N, C-alpha and C positions, 0 to 999 in steps of 0.2 A: 728371290721371289721363287713362289711354289706355284712353274705349269702347272700339275698334275699333285690333285689332294686327297687320298682317302680315310676318310675316318670312320673306323669301328664299318666297314662293311662286307654282314653280310648277306649269302646267295645261299637260299635250301630249292634241293629238288625233294621231290617229296619229304622226310623225316633228316635225307642228309645236307649236310652244310657242307659243301663243296668250294664257299668262302665261309669263316672262320675269321669275324672281325678282324677286319686287313686295313692297319694301318700302315699308311706311307704318303712319301712327301716327294714327287721329282722337280727338282728348281730347273731355275728359265734359261737354255743352251746346257744342259746338261743330258750325257750319252746314258739311261738309265736301263737296267736290265730285272728282272723277273725269271728266276729258271726254275720248271717245276718240269716233271714228267705225264705232272696229269691237267690231262688235253679240256677236262670238263672246267676248269678250276682260270688255266689260261683261258678257255671261247668266255667264261659268262664273265672274267675281267675287262674285258673288250667290250661285248653286247652293253653291262654295264657304263661304261666310257664313252658309248657313242648312242647311250639313248634304243638299244634292242632291247633290250631286258630291263627291268628293275629291281635295284639290292632290296632285299626279302628287311634290313636292316639297315642304317649307317647310310652316308651323306657321301659325294664326293661332286670334284669341283676341276673345273682347268680353264686356268686365267680367272679363277673367281667368278666365272660363272658355272649353276649348278648345271648340272649333265641331263639333268630331266625336265626342270625349269625353264631351259634355256638353249636347249639341244641343236638349235635352229642356228647360234650365234656360238657356238661350241662345234659346229661344224663347217661353219666358214673357215676357220684358219683352222682344221684338224683333218690330217688326210689316216685313210689307211691300209695299210702290205696286208692283207689275207692270207691265211694259210691257204682259203680256199681259190681264191682266182676266177673266181666265176664272172663269165663276161655273155649278153648275149650270142652264141650260137651264128646266127647272120652276120651279126656285126664283124666289120673290117678297124681295125689299132687305130685310123684314121679319126673313125668315127666313136670309139670312146673315147679316147682323147677327147675331141674337141665337147662333145657332153660335159667333157668333168671342166671343159675351161668355163664353160657357159654355168654351168653351176654355181661355180666360183667368180664368176663376171669378169674377169680374163681373159686377156687375148695369148697367144703364145707367147712364152716365154723368149728371151733372148739365147737362152740355151736349147732349145728346143729338139731342133739338130744334132747336137752335139751329146743331148742324150742321148735319141734315138740313135747313131752309130754307137755309142759305150756299150747299149743293150741291143745293139744284136736286132733292132723293130723296126718294120720295112713298115711303109703303115697300111699297103694295103694287103698286105695277112688277117683272111679271115679267121676267128678265133674255130667254127668247125676243124679249120684245119692244123692248127696247132698242138703239137704235141706242151709235155706237164712245162718245158721247160722257157717255152715260148708264152706260155700262159703267163706262168712268176716273172719273167721279164718285162713282158707287157704290161703288169701288174704292180711292178716295181716305176714304169717310167709313167702311169698313170698316175700314182701317187708325188712324185716333183715334181711333176708340172703344174702344180696347185702350188706351188711356192708355201707352202704349211709350217706355221710359224710351231706345231704340231705334231710328228707324226708315232702316229703308233705302230709298229711290228712285230703281228703273229708270225713264227715261225716261217715269216719267209725265205730265209737258204734253202731250203726244203728242194729239189730236185733241178736245183743247177746246178753247173760243175764248179767245181774250186777257183777258173780263169773269174767265173762270173760272181763267183763270193768276192774274191780279191774285190772285182773290180768296187760291186753295191758298197764296202760296208767303207771303202774309201770314197766313194764318193759321200758316206755320211758322214764322215770325220771332219771333210771340206762344209757339209754344207753345214756343221756345228759351227764350227771355224768362224766361218763369213759369214753365214744368215744367222747366226744368235741358234742353229734348230735344238728342237730339244726331241730327242728322241724315247720311248717307252722301249725297248723289247724284251718278246716276249720269247722265252726260248726253251730248251731242251742242252743246247750245246755248251757245257761247261767253257774252252777254247776259246771259243769264238767272244763268248759272253765276256772271259778274260782277260782277253785280247784288248776290247775296245772300247770297253764299258767304264765312265765315270765313277760308278757303284754299283754294283749286284744284291739283291735281293732273291733269298731261299724261300718258296716256296712249297709248304708239305703239309699233305693232310688237314688242306685250305689254310694253313696259318703262316705266315709270315716269320720265319724260322730267325731269319738273322742278315746282318746287311752288312757287306763288302764292298770297302773304302780301294778299293784295285791300286788309287795313289803308294796307298804304303807296301804294298803287295811286292816282294822279288823278284819273285818266279811263280810259276805253274804248279797246278794243282800235280801230284807224279805219285804213283801207284808202286810202289815196291812189294816185288817179292823175290824173296830171299831161297835159291833153292839147297843150300849148306843145311848139314842136320845140327849143328854146333851155331848156337846164337845166341849171345845177354841180349834177349829182348826187354831188359830194364832199361839200359841204353838207347835207344829209338822210343820209347816209351820216354822219356824225359826229353827229348825234342819235341815232344807234344804226336809222335806219329802217333797212328791210331789202327789197333788189328782189324782185319776184314776178317769174313767166316770163308773159309775153303776145304773143299773137299777133298783136294789130290795133293796134302799131303806139304807144303807149299808155303813158308810165311809169306802172307798177306799186308803190308802196313798202306791206309791211307794217310800223305802227309802233304801239308800244306805251308808249310813251315821254308824257310834258306833252304836250298839246295846242297850248298858246299859243307854247312855243319854236318846233312845223311853221307855224304859221303867219307868224310874227316869218319867215321861212328865204323863205313862201312868198311878200309883202310887201317884202323887202329883194331878193328878185328877177325881183321886178314880177311873178310869176304870175297870170295872173288866170282863164285857162282851166283847171281845175280840178274835181275833186269829193272833198270827205272822207267816206266810209260808213264804221256800223259794222261791223268785221271780224268772218266767218263763219272756227268754228272751221278750216273745211278750208285756210282762206288762214291762219292761224297753225300749225298744222301744218306747210302746205307755204314756209312762212319760216323754220322752224326745221329740221326736220327731212327732211321732202321733198324735191322735183327742187330747187325752189331755193334750196335749202340745200347742196345738191349739187352743183351752178355749177360747170364747171371755172372754175376764175381766167380761161382767158383766153375765156370767155362772160361772166363781168361785167365793170361796164364798170370802162376804166381813167378816167385823170382828166385833164384838161391844166391845172393854177390858172395863175392871171397875180398876177404881181408889182402890176400896176397891173390896172386892169375889165379884161377879154376883151373882145375885139374880134375880131367872127365878120364877116368879108366873105367874102359870094358870088357869082362867076359869073353870065347867065346859064346855065351848063352846071348851075348848082349845085357847082361845085368849090369846094376850101376854099384860100382868097386867104390869109391873114394869119392867125396864131393866135400870141398872148406867152405864153412859159410861164413858170413858176417852177418849176414840178417835176412831176412822176410820180408819182400815187400809184393803187397795189392794192391790191384787196381780198380779204383771206384767205378762205380757204371750208372749208366739214367736209366732209370726205370722208370715206364710210364705205366700210367693211369689210366688203364685201356675202360673207353663207351660197351652198354651193353651192345650187341650185333644192330647193328638198323636194317631194316627194312628195304626191300628193293624200292629201285628210286623209280617215284614217275618224271617222266623225264619231261623236264617244259614246265612245271607242275607248282608252283608256289603256295606252300599253306604255313599260315600264320597257328607259331603254336610256339607256347614256353619253351628257352630254351635249356639246348640240352648243354652239358660242360662239355667243355672237347679235353682233346687230350691234352694233358701237359706233361710235362717233366719234371721228374723231383731224382732229386741228388740222394741216392741212397748209400750213406756210410761203409767204410769197410765192412765185411765182415772176417766172423774168424776162421781160421783153416781148423776144418775138428776131425779130417786127417789123412792119412798118407796117401799121397799119388807119385809116382813117378811118370815124368813126359815127355818125350823126349831124354837131353841131356841133361833135367833139372828135378833135381830130388825137391818135394813138399814135403815136408817137417811137420807133423805136427804138434799141439802145446806140450804136452806131457814130454815127446820127444827134447825138447827144447828146453823143457826142465831143469831135466836130468842130465844136461848139457850142461846148464849153468852148476848144479850139486857138484860135476864133476868136478868145476873150477874151470870152465870153458867160456870163458867172457865173452863173448863175441858172439854168442846168440842170444837173439831178439823174438818179441814178439808183439802185435799189434791187439793193445783186448779192447 
């Protein structure tokens, strides 16, 4: 059953599309994350689901209740842990919790004291005397005591320490299992989302770009940095690694596949000077949808492979003297179709206008190499050079026309 459903949700602020035809379904009892660096987009999603803002177009429901027309019913079994954690400054915690329980027509749950102990919440502490961590923990307990069927979490791991984060997320997983709690987790933390979620959706430029099924994922996403000057990058691309633009001369790849396969290539190429680290969300978005994904073909690396082991020789001036080539391969890039620059947004104003076509990815076929270039230890031969080789009897040359 779909606990949360969004159909073609679009939200405009001025002429800017903050959300652009968002479609998703969160199943009952699912831990579903939406990852994005776009705070305005995440804010809009939360406010639309709780009827604080109206969508420009589209429809959303929670347990088949229209979030606009039946918002009272929706709020009866849905709670929010917001990024602001705003409460009246003069209130004590026990006043906040009592008000929440009264709104949901509930008595204090059996695990009330346990929740207070777990999240270090003293009932008599006033909001005005709380630091950011204490306000966040107050927000967490306040949402959980209502025993919701649906919990919306917005950037709730900020301002709390790693121990708090682990307690919080472990508690959510326990409630998911024991009480069939549905969790919509909006964040920019790739590592947390991939560790705890059942599915992850990636929101970029207002659109849901991809949905990842974590049960099928074997390892966390990694960033590989290679400091060795001699790298057969074609082997890394064969694994599905993606290049990341780098200004420091280091070969950087984004990799979200099976890690042992990556280490096999590193071992086979005898690469010792490298570093593998957990990737950040901005790395993934850049690799798949951002500047690295949009790199023109000529700026991606073309590779010269060898029928035998590659042989590189350099003289004192570091000029390339010998390259044995089997084929020249080029990588295809995703090129964006860009819309016109949008005017400066008018905050919280909705303008109903004719839809503008959003940014879409179109596949750009491989483009022929029309010039000779030398990059690192790899020489890229142009078409004429390769034809000359063929005329001389070298049948190992090749060219993609």
